[in-house]
C-alpha positions as CSV (number, residue, x, y, z in Angstrom):
1,M,99.9,115.5,134.7
2,S,98.0,114.8,137.9
3,E,96.7,117.5,140.2
4,V,98.9,118.4,143.2
5,K,97.4,117.4,146.6
6,F,96.6,120.6,148.5
7,A,98.6,121.7,151.6
8,I,99.6,125.0,153.1
9,E,102.1,125.9,155.8
10,A,102.9,129.4,157.2
11,Y,105.7,130.2,159.6
12,S,108.2,133.0,160.5
13,A,111.9,132.7,159.9
14,T,115.0,134.8,159.8
15,L,117.4,134.6,156.9
16,L,119.8,132.2,158.7
17,Q,119.3,129.9,161.6
18,A,118.4,131.7,164.9
19,N,117.4,130.2,168.2
20,G,117.7,126.7,166.9
21,R,115.2,127.4,164.0
22,P,116.3,127.0,160.4
23,G,116.5,130.2,158.4
24,L,115.0,131.0,155.0
25,L,118.4,130.7,153.2
26,D,119.7,127.6,155.2
27,G,120.2,124.8,152.6
28,R,117.6,126.1,150.2
29,S,117.6,127.2,146.6
30,F,115.0,129.3,144.8
31,V,113.9,129.8,141.3
32,I,111.9,132.7,139.9
33,P,109.6,130.9,137.5
34,I,109.1,131.7,133.9
35,Y,105.7,133.2,134.4
36,Q,106.9,136.0,136.7
37,R,107.7,139.5,135.4
38,P,111.3,140.7,135.2
39,Y,113.1,142.2,138.2
40,S,111.6,145.7,138.4
41,W,112.8,147.4,141.5
42,G,114.8,150.6,141.1
43,Q,116.4,153.3,143.3
44,P,113.3,154.3,145.3
45,E,112.4,150.7,146.4
46,V,116.0,149.8,147.1
47,S,116.7,152.9,149.1
48,R,113.5,152.6,151.1
49,L,114.2,148.9,152.0
50,F,117.7,149.6,153.3
51,K,116.8,152.9,155.1
52,T,114.2,150.9,157.0
53,I,116.7,148.1,157.9
54,I,119.3,150.7,159.0
55,A,116.8,152.6,161.1
56,A,115.8,149.4,162.9
57,Y,119.5,148.4,163.4
58,Q,120.3,151.9,164.9
59,S,117.3,151.6,167.3
60,G,119.1,149.0,169.4
61,G,119.0,146.2,166.9
62,E,115.4,145.3,167.5
63,P,113.9,142.6,165.2
64,S,112.5,143.9,161.9
65,F,109.9,142.6,159.5
66,L,111.3,142.1,155.9
67,G,108.0,141.0,154.3
68,T,106.4,137.8,153.1
69,A,107.6,135.1,150.7
70,Q,105.2,132.7,149.1
71,L,107.0,129.6,148.0
72,M,105.9,126.5,146.1
73,P,108.1,123.4,146.3
74,R,109.5,122.4,142.9
75,P,108.1,119.1,141.7
76,S,109.7,115.6,142.0
77,Q,111.7,116.2,145.1
78,P,111.5,114.3,148.5
79,E,110.3,116.0,151.6
80,P,111.3,118.1,153.3
81,A,111.6,120.2,150.2
82,T,114.7,122.4,149.7
83,H,114.1,123.7,146.1
84,F,111.3,126.2,145.7
85,D,109.6,128.4,143.1
86,I,109.1,132.0,144.3
87,I,105.4,133.0,143.9
88,D,105.9,136.2,145.7
89,G,109.0,137.9,147.1
90,Q,111.3,137.8,144.2
91,Q,112.1,141.6,144.4
92,R,113.3,141.4,148.0
93,L,115.2,138.2,147.7
94,T,117.0,139.3,144.5
95,T,117.9,142.6,146.2
96,L,119.3,140.7,149.2
97,A,121.5,138.7,146.8
98,L,122.8,141.9,145.4
99,F,123.3,143.3,148.9
100,F,125.7,140.3,149.7
101,K,127.6,141.1,146.5
102,V,127.9,144.8,147.4
103,L,129.4,143.9,150.8
104,E,132.0,141.7,149.0
105,L,132.9,144.5,146.6
106,G,132.6,147.6,148.7
107,F,133.1,146.5,152.3
108,P,135.7,143.8,152.4
109,A,136.0,143.9,156.2
110,V,132.5,142.4,156.3
111,K,133.0,138.7,155.5
112,V,130.0,137.2,153.7
113,R,129.6,133.4,153.5
114,A,130.6,132.1,150.1
115,D,127.3,130.3,149.6
116,L,125.5,133.6,150.0
117,R,127.7,136.0,148.1
118,D,128.0,133.8,144.9
119,G,124.2,134.0,144.5
120,Q,123.9,130.3,143.5
121,W,120.9,130.0,145.9
122,L,118.8,132.1,143.5
123,R,118.2,131.9,139.8
124,T,115.6,133.3,137.4
125,N,113.9,131.7,134.4
126,V,112.2,134.9,133.3
127,N,112.5,136.1,129.7
128,K,114.0,133.0,128.3
129,G,117.3,133.3,130.2
130,E,117.8,137.0,129.6
131,Q,117.2,138.0,133.2
132,Q,119.6,135.3,134.4
133,C,122.3,136.5,132.1
134,W,122.0,140.0,133.6
135,F,121.9,138.6,137.2
136,S,125.0,136.5,136.5
137,E,126.8,139.5,135.0
138,A,126.2,141.5,138.2
139,L,127.3,138.6,140.5
140,A,130.5,138.2,138.5
141,L,131.7,141.8,139.0
142,T,135.0,142.4,140.6
143,E,134.2,146.1,141.1
144,L,131.3,148.3,140.4
145,P,131.6,150.4,137.2
146,I,131.9,154.2,137.7
147,D,128.5,154.8,136.0
148,A,126.9,151.7,137.5
149,A,123.8,153.6,138.7
150,Q,122.9,154.4,135.0
151,H,123.8,150.9,133.8
152,P,121.3,149.3,131.4
153,N,121.6,146.1,133.5
154,P,119.0,146.7,136.3
155,Y,120.9,144.3,138.7
156,I,124.1,146.3,138.3
157,A,122.2,149.6,138.7
158,N,120.6,148.4,141.9
159,A,123.9,147.2,143.3
160,A,125.1,150.8,142.9
161,H,121.9,152.1,144.6
162,I,122.5,149.7,147.5
163,Q,126.1,150.9,147.9
164,A,125.1,154.5,147.7
165,T,122.4,154.1,150.4
166,L,124.8,152.4,152.7
167,L,127.5,155.0,152.2
168,T,125.1,157.9,152.6
169,A,123.9,156.4,155.9
170,Q,127.5,156.1,157.1
171,E,128.1,159.8,156.4
172,A,124.9,161.0,158.0
173,E,124.9,162.3,161.6
174,E,121.5,162.1,163.2
175,E,120.9,163.5,166.7
176,G,119.8,160.9,169.1
177,R,121.1,158.0,167.0
178,P,124.5,156.3,167.1
179,P,126.7,156.6,164.0
180,F,125.9,153.9,161.4
181,R,128.7,151.7,160.1
182,V,128.6,148.7,157.7
183,T,130.2,146.2,160.0
184,P,130.1,142.5,160.7
185,E,127.6,143.3,163.4
186,F,125.3,144.9,160.8
187,L,125.5,141.8,158.6
188,D,124.8,139.6,161.6
189,Y,121.7,141.8,162.3
190,V,120.5,141.4,158.7
191,L,121.0,137.6,158.8
192,H,119.5,136.9,162.2
193,Q,117.1,139.7,163.1
194,L,115.2,140.3,159.9
195,H,112.0,138.2,159.9
196,V,110.2,136.8,156.9
197,V,106.7,135.3,157.0
198,I,107.0,132.3,154.7
199,I,103.9,130.7,153.1
200,E,104.6,127.3,151.6
201,T,101.8,126.1,149.3
202,R,101.5,122.6,147.9
203,A,98.8,123.0,145.3
204,G,98.4,123.6,141.6
205,L,99.3,127.0,140.3
206,A,95.7,128.2,140.0
207,K,95.0,127.2,143.7
208,T,98.3,128.8,144.7
209,L,97.2,132.0,143.0
210,D,93.8,131.9,144.7
211,I,95.5,131.4,148.1
212,F,97.8,134.4,147.6
213,N,94.9,136.6,146.5
214,T,93.1,135.6,149.7
215,I,96.1,136.4,151.9
216,N,97.3,139.5,150.2
217,T,94.4,142.0,150.2
218,A,96.7,144.5,148.5
219,G,96.7,142.3,145.4
220,M,99.3,140.2,143.7
221,D,102.3,141.8,142.0
222,L,100.9,140.3,138.8
223,N,98.8,141.9,136.1
224,G,96.0,140.1,134.2
225,G,98.3,138.8,131.6
226,D,100.6,137.3,134.2
227,V,97.7,135.6,135.9
228,F,96.5,134.2,132.6
229,K,99.9,132.8,131.9
230,I,99.9,130.9,135.2
231,Q,96.3,129.6,134.8
232,L,96.9,128.6,131.1
233,Y,100.0,126.7,132.2
234,E,98.1,124.6,134.8
235,Y,95.2,124.0,132.4
236,L,97.6,122.6,129.8
237,A,99.7,120.7,132.4
238,R,96.7,118.9,133.6
239,R,95.9,117.7,130.1
240,A,99.5,116.7,129.3
241,D,100.8,113.1,129.2
242,P,101.6,112.2,132.8
243,T,104.5,109.9,131.6
244,D,106.2,112.8,129.8
245,A,108.8,114.1,132.3
246,E,109.6,117.1,130.1
247,A,105.9,118.1,129.5
248,S,106.1,121.0,132.1
249,D,109.1,122.6,130.5
250,H,107.7,122.2,127.0
251,I,104.4,123.9,128.1
252,F,106.2,126.7,129.8
253,G,108.4,127.2,126.8
254,A,105.5,127.4,124.4
255,I,103.7,129.9,126.6
256,D,106.9,132.0,127.0
257,D,107.3,131.9,123.2
258,L,103.9,133.5,122.8
259,Y,104.7,136.2,125.4
260,G,108.1,136.7,123.8
261,R,106.5,137.4,120.4
262,L,104.3,140.0,122.0
263,N,107.3,141.8,123.6
264,A,109.6,141.4,120.6
265,I,107.5,143.2,117.9
266,K,107.9,147.0,118.2
267,D,106.6,149.9,116.3
268,E,108.9,152.6,114.8
269,E,109.1,154.3,118.2
270,G,110.1,151.2,120.0
271,H,106.8,150.5,121.6
272,P,105.1,147.0,121.5
273,V,102.6,146.8,118.6
274,T,100.1,144.9,120.8
275,N,99.8,143.2,124.1
276,I,98.3,140.1,125.8
277,G,95.2,142.2,126.8
278,E,94.3,142.8,123.1
279,V,94.9,139.2,122.2
280,L,92.7,138.0,125.1
281,S,89.9,140.4,124.2
282,V,89.7,138.9,120.7
283,Y,89.9,135.4,122.2
284,K,87.0,136.3,124.5
285,Y,84.8,137.2,121.5
286,I,85.8,133.9,119.8
287,L,85.2,131.7,122.8
288,I,81.8,133.1,123.7
289,E,80.5,133.1,120.1
290,Q,81.9,129.7,119.1
291,S,80.4,128.1,122.2
292,Q,77.2,130.1,121.9
293,A,77.5,131.0,125.6
294,N,75.5,133.6,127.4
295,R,76.2,137.0,125.7
296,A,76.0,138.8,129.0
297,L,79.6,137.7,129.4
298,H,80.7,140.1,126.6
299,G,79.9,143.2,128.6
300,G,79.2,141.9,132.0
301,V,82.8,141.2,133.0
302,S,86.2,142.5,132.0
303,T,88.5,140.4,129.9
304,D,90.8,139.7,132.9
305,T,87.8,138.7,135.1
306,F,86.4,136.6,132.3
307,F,89.5,134.4,132.1
308,E,90.0,134.3,135.9
309,Q,86.4,133.0,136.3
310,L,86.7,130.6,133.4
311,F,89.8,129.0,134.9
312,A,88.3,129.1,138.4
313,Y,85.5,126.9,136.9
314,L,88.0,124.6,135.0
315,L,90.7,124.3,137.7
316,L,89.2,125.1,141.0
317,G,85.8,123.5,140.5
318,E,83.8,126.7,141.2
319,K,80.2,126.4,140.1
320,R,79.8,128.8,137.2
321,P,77.0,127.6,134.9
322,E,77.5,130.5,132.5
323,Y,81.0,129.0,131.7
324,V,80.0,125.4,131.1
325,K,79.6,125.8,127.3
326,L,83.1,127.4,127.0
327,K,85.0,124.3,128.0
328,D,84.8,122.7,124.5
329,A,85.5,126.0,122.8
330,L,88.7,126.3,124.8
331,G,89.8,122.9,123.5
332,S,93.1,121.1,123.9
333,D,95.3,123.6,122.2
334,P,94.4,127.2,123.1
335,L,98.0,128.2,122.5
336,Q,97.5,127.5,118.8
337,Q,94.4,129.8,118.8
338,L,96.3,132.5,120.7
339,N,99.2,132.5,118.3
340,A,96.8,132.6,115.3
341,I,95.0,135.6,116.9
342,L,98.4,137.3,117.4
343,D,99.2,136.6,113.7
344,A,95.9,138.3,112.8
345,R,96.5,141.2,115.1
346,L,100.0,141.8,113.6
347,A,98.6,141.4,110.0
348,W,95.9,144.0,110.9
349,Q,98.6,146.5,111.7
350,S,99.6,146.8,108.0
351,Y,96.2,148.1,107.0
352,F,96.4,151.3,109.0
353,K,96.8,153.8,106.1
354,G,94.7,155.7,103.7
355,S,91.0,155.0,103.4
356,Y,91.0,152.0,105.8
357,H,92.4,154.2,108.6
358,I,89.6,156.7,107.9
359,W,86.9,154.1,108.1
360,Y,88.5,152.7,111.3
361,T,88.5,156.3,112.8
362,L,84.9,156.8,111.8
363,Q,83.9,153.7,113.8
364,W,85.6,155.2,116.9
365,W,83.6,158.4,116.3
366,S,80.4,156.3,116.1
367,R,78.6,154.8,119.1
368,Y,80.2,151.4,118.4
369,G,83.9,152.1,118.8
370,E,84.1,149.3,121.5
371,F,84.0,146.8,118.7
372,W,87.3,147.9,117.2
373,L,88.8,144.4,117.6
374,V,86.2,142.7,115.4
375,D,88.6,143.3,112.5
376,V,91.0,140.9,114.1
377,V,88.3,138.2,114.4
378,Y,87.7,138.6,110.7
379,L,91.4,138.3,109.9
380,Y,91.8,135.4,112.3
381,Q,89.2,133.5,110.3
382,F,90.0,134.5,106.7
383,S,93.5,135.9,106.3
384,K,95.3,132.6,106.2
385,R,93.0,131.1,103.5
386,P,94.5,130.8,100.0
387,D,91.6,132.8,98.4
388,Y,91.8,135.6,100.9
389,S,91.2,139.0,99.3
390,V,92.4,142.3,100.7
391,A,89.9,144.2,98.6
392,Q,87.0,142.2,100.1
393,F,88.3,142.8,103.6
394,Q,88.4,146.6,103.0
395,E,84.9,146.4,101.5
396,W,83.8,144.5,104.6
397,K,85.2,147.2,106.8
398,E,83.4,150.0,104.9
399,L,80.1,148.1,105.1
400,L,80.4,147.4,108.8
401,V,81.2,151.0,109.6
402,R,78.3,152.2,107.4
403,Y,76.0,150.0,109.5
404,Y,77.4,151.5,112.7
405,L,77.1,155.0,111.3
406,I,73.4,154.5,110.4
407,K,72.7,153.2,113.9
408,S,74.6,156.1,115.4
409,L,72.6,158.7,113.3
410,R,69.2,157.0,114.0
411,Y,69.5,156.8,117.7
412,F,70.8,159.1,120.5
413,K,72.7,156.3,122.2
414,K,74.1,152.8,121.6
415,V,71.2,150.3,121.1
416,S,71.1,146.6,121.9
417,A,70.2,145.9,118.3
418,G,73.6,147.2,117.2
419,R,75.4,145.1,119.8
420,N,73.4,142.0,119.1
421,F,74.0,142.2,115.4
422,T,77.7,142.6,116.0
423,F,77.8,139.4,118.1
424,D,75.6,137.6,115.4
425,H,78.1,138.8,112.8
426,I,81.1,137.5,114.8
427,R,79.3,134.1,115.1
428,H,78.7,134.1,111.3
429,I,82.4,134.9,110.6
430,L,83.5,132.0,112.9
431,S,81.1,129.5,111.3
432,G,82.4,126.9,108.9
433,A,80.2,128.1,106.1
434,A,81.5,131.7,106.2
435,T,83.3,133.2,103.2
436,Q,84.4,136.7,102.6
437,A,81.8,137.1,99.9
438,N,78.8,135.9,101.9
439,T,80.0,137.8,105.0
440,N,79.9,141.0,103.0
441,A,76.5,140.0,101.7
442,V,75.2,139.6,105.2
443,L,76.2,143.2,105.9
444,R,74.5,144.5,102.7
445,E,71.3,142.7,103.7
446,Q,71.4,144.2,107.2
447,I,72.0,147.7,105.9
448,A,69.1,147.3,103.5
449,T,66.8,146.6,106.5
450,E,67.6,149.9,108.0
451,D,64.8,152.0,106.5
452,P,66.4,154.9,104.5
453,E,63.1,156.8,104.3
454,W,62.7,156.9,108.0
455,L,66.4,158.0,108.5
456,R,66.0,160.6,105.7
457,D,62.9,162.1,107.3
458,Q,64.5,162.1,110.7
459,L,67.7,163.9,109.6
460,V,65.8,166.4,107.5
461,R,63.3,167.4,110.2
462,E,65.2,167.1,113.5
463,N,67.7,169.4,115.1
464,I,71.2,167.9,114.5
465,F,73.2,170.1,116.8
466,D,71.4,168.8,119.9
467,N,73.4,165.5,120.0
468,A,77.2,165.8,119.9
469,T,77.9,162.4,118.4
470,R,75.4,162.8,115.6
471,C,76.5,166.4,115.0
472,Q,80.2,165.6,114.8
473,L,79.7,162.5,112.6
474,M,77.5,164.3,110.1
475,A,79.8,167.3,109.9
476,R,82.8,165.1,109.2
477,L,81.0,162.8,106.8
478,G,79.9,165.9,104.9
479,A,83.4,167.1,104.7
480,L,84.9,163.7,103.7
481,Q,82.3,163.4,100.9
482,E,83.9,166.4,99.2
483,H,86.9,164.2,98.6
484,P,86.3,161.4,96.1
485,D,89.6,159.6,96.9
486,W,89.9,158.7,100.6
487,D,93.4,157.5,100.0
488,E,94.3,161.1,99.5
489,P,97.5,161.9,101.5
490,G,96.9,163.8,104.7
491,L,93.1,163.4,104.6
492,L,92.9,161.6,107.9
493,G,95.0,164.2,109.7
494,K,93.0,167.0,108.0
495,Y,89.7,166.1,109.5
496,F,90.5,164.0,112.6
497,H,93.8,165.3,113.9
498,N,93.1,169.1,113.5
499,D,90.7,171.1,115.7
500,Y,87.3,171.9,114.2
501,D,84.0,173.4,115.3
502,V,80.6,172.7,113.8
503,E,79.9,176.2,112.7
504,H,76.4,177.8,112.5
505,I,76.3,179.5,109.1
506,H,73.5,181.8,110.5
507,P,74.9,182.5,114.0
508,C,73.1,181.6,117.2
509,N,73.7,185.0,118.7
510,P,74.0,187.2,115.7
511,D,75.3,190.8,115.9
512,Q,74.1,191.6,112.5
513,P,71.4,189.0,111.5
514,D,70.4,188.4,107.9
515,A,66.8,187.8,109.1
516,A,64.8,188.2,112.3
517,D,65.7,185.4,114.8
518,E,62.1,184.1,114.9
519,D,62.4,183.3,111.2
520,W,65.3,180.9,112.0
521,E,63.8,179.1,115.0
522,A,63.0,176.0,113.0
523,D,66.3,175.8,111.0
524,Q,68.9,177.2,113.3
525,H,70.3,173.8,114.4
526,K,69.5,171.7,111.3
527,L,72.1,170.2,109.0
528,G,71.6,172.9,106.4
529,N,72.8,175.6,108.7
530,L,75.8,173.6,110.0
531,I,79.2,173.1,108.5
532,L,82.7,172.1,109.6
533,L,85.1,174.9,110.0
534,E,88.6,175.3,111.5
535,R,88.3,176.2,115.2
536,G,90.8,179.0,114.9
537,L,88.8,180.6,112.1
538,N,85.4,179.9,113.8
539,R,86.5,181.8,116.9
540,S,88.3,184.6,115.2
541,G,87.3,188.1,114.4
542,A,86.8,186.9,110.8
543,V,83.8,184.7,111.6
544,R,82.3,184.8,115.1
545,N,78.7,186.1,115.0
546,Y,79.0,188.2,111.9
547,D,76.6,188.2,109.0
548,F,76.9,185.8,106.1
549,H,78.5,188.2,103.7
550,F,81.2,189.2,106.2
551,K,82.0,185.6,106.9
552,C,82.3,184.7,103.2
553,T,84.6,187.6,102.3
554,N,86.8,187.1,105.4
555,G,87.0,183.9,107.4
556,Y,85.4,181.4,104.9
557,S,87.6,182.6,102.1
558,V,90.7,181.3,103.7
559,S,89.3,178.0,105.0
560,Q,90.9,174.7,103.8
561,V,87.6,172.8,104.2
562,N,86.3,171.7,100.8
563,G,82.7,172.0,102.0
564,I,83.3,175.7,102.7
565,A,84.6,176.2,99.2
566,R,81.5,174.5,97.8
567,L,79.3,176.7,99.9
568,L,81.0,179.8,98.6
569,A,80.6,178.7,95.0
570,E,76.9,177.8,95.5
571,T,76.1,181.2,97.1
572,A,78.2,183.4,94.8
573,E,76.2,186.4,93.5
574,S,76.1,186.9,89.7
575,E,76.7,190.6,90.0
576,E,80.2,191.6,91.2
577,G,80.2,193.3,94.6
578,A,76.6,192.1,95.5
579,T,75.9,191.2,99.1
580,R,75.7,187.5,99.8
581,T,72.7,186.5,101.8
582,W,71.8,183.4,103.8
583,T,68.1,182.7,104.4
584,P,66.0,180.0,106.1
585,A,64.9,178.9,102.6
586,K,68.5,178.4,101.5
587,A,69.3,176.5,104.7
588,Q,66.2,174.2,104.1
589,A,67.4,173.5,100.5
590,R,70.9,172.7,101.8
591,T,69.5,170.4,104.5
592,A,67.6,168.4,101.8
593,A,70.6,168.2,99.5
594,E,73.1,167.2,102.3
595,V,70.8,164.6,103.7
596,E,70.2,163.1,100.3
597,R,73.9,162.9,99.7
598,L,74.5,161.3,103.1
599,V,71.8,158.7,102.8
600,R,73.0,157.7,99.3
601,F,76.5,157.4,100.6
602,L,75.4,155.2,103.6
603,Y,73.1,152.9,101.6
604,A,75.2,152.7,98.4
605,D,75.2,149.2,96.8
606,C,72.8,147.9,99.5
607,I,69.6,149.4,98.2
608,P,69.0,149.8,94.4
609,T,69.7,153.4,93.2
610,S,66.2,153.4,91.6
611,N,64.6,153.0,95.0
612,L,66.6,155.9,96.4
613,D,65.7,158.0,93.4
614,A,62.1,157.3,94.0
615,L,62.5,158.2,97.6
616,W,63.7,161.7,96.7
617,A,61.1,162.1,93.9
618,V,58.4,161.8,96.6
619,E,60.3,164.2,98.9
620,A,60.7,166.8,96.1
621,E,56.9,167.2,96.1
622,R,56.9,168.2,99.8
623,E,57.6,171.6,101.3
624,F,60.4,171.7,103.9
625,V,59.0,173.6,106.8
626,G,61.1,172.2,109.6
């Protein structure tokens, strides 16, 4: 399909001929193209439009500005064109069509031309004909239903809003203004005194979109997904067989099918499971890593901007050297890739339960939650293979999150090494040589390079409470390790949906300290003196800043956190009625034990157990002094 030769024309017109100049609706027909969004105006917009028109009419019938309409001639018609696609202005033109219908139904003394009131001059291709069915239903009415304002058909509801606005204006008596009546003179005013600025563009869709964005500084009435739809259409249309007269319709149909799938699949509450933004975010990962383009594109621009700039390079000839490599990755059939990504995204939805959901949540609590969609890249590559293994996918997720947890505990912020490894890993997944087994092996090898001795020493010797991410992660990891089965019902809600504090076992501001404060200076904020506790208990009169014995016999005793139960068991006195004590030495011993448990958990199956045993054998000879 050849590129349209560029031309643009802008002029003002009334709705029907005035002063010898043709009107917008004289002998023309309009189509709301498939890539537009549905009719979305409601009572506020309808009321505002007609109140403005009525006010201008009452002020001596002075000309009024209705707005702009950007039109693009439909292909394969002689000049001057009479059939147009509406790029901008569908809401006002659709509302005017409903206005003519309301006059026919509610104000029969006002005669509306047949070619205006039947609405044949306007049709919509949005939502695979659904919108046209609703529009036709409204235009076929012989009277408005009693409950029309609450009708599920938005066209019928807005017809009721138009009628209500007109009737309310007729009933109002405003000082200094003549009474308003819906008369033939009012209709004549609407048809011959409302001015529209018309912009006709003869260009490809991408150029037309660019023109509109230049003219309309307030921005198009299109979101990023709408813009992508338009740009993808033109990209595919240019690559289509120029001798295929139906290529345009086939391309639009295929794109609409993709968007239809996105809108059709709902969750239990009736909300869409995913959206085009998520699909395009995954596609961005894939395009950049398959083409080995500049990785600054990952974080340097948003997903919407990334695709706008990519198509500006491909369709508008803008010089963007950073996008050159992406051309081959986009290929001839991006729709096939997009549908495969959507398949993967929908398949991913089924995994959100039990232990997988906990690992996913831990990733969000780490410093690397931004990479939550890497799972979809993995499923895009592997899930359709005949040897695909769910168990290996879940193992991969655990390994990936363990890597992110190690990075989050080692450093006080997100580090470039973690980001770069993620992009390297995506590139590996997308390579032809990747299998589920060797992808998991890559993660094990990477975890093994993260020095466990360095991490162990850091976690033992540093204050944990000083960094919120590290503190919250370690507290919850400690709590979760008390549960051998992470598929245990309710476990996710227990530790991630309920409110918890990280409790200082020896309080920061003690009322009745077990030891002098200076004795606790080195260990006050280390892991051994910190534990997860229900927020309500932590801030109650049963815990607060009381001594250890009081906490154990009051607040701790009713806690549902398994780690608290273990602490109570480990500190129980042999003699009944004896006072429990908590000392720096006990906190130091607990720090060593909790860090050992955590490091073994993070490095499990990645470093030989004998090596970890040797690590702690050396540490056992040291004295923990903070």
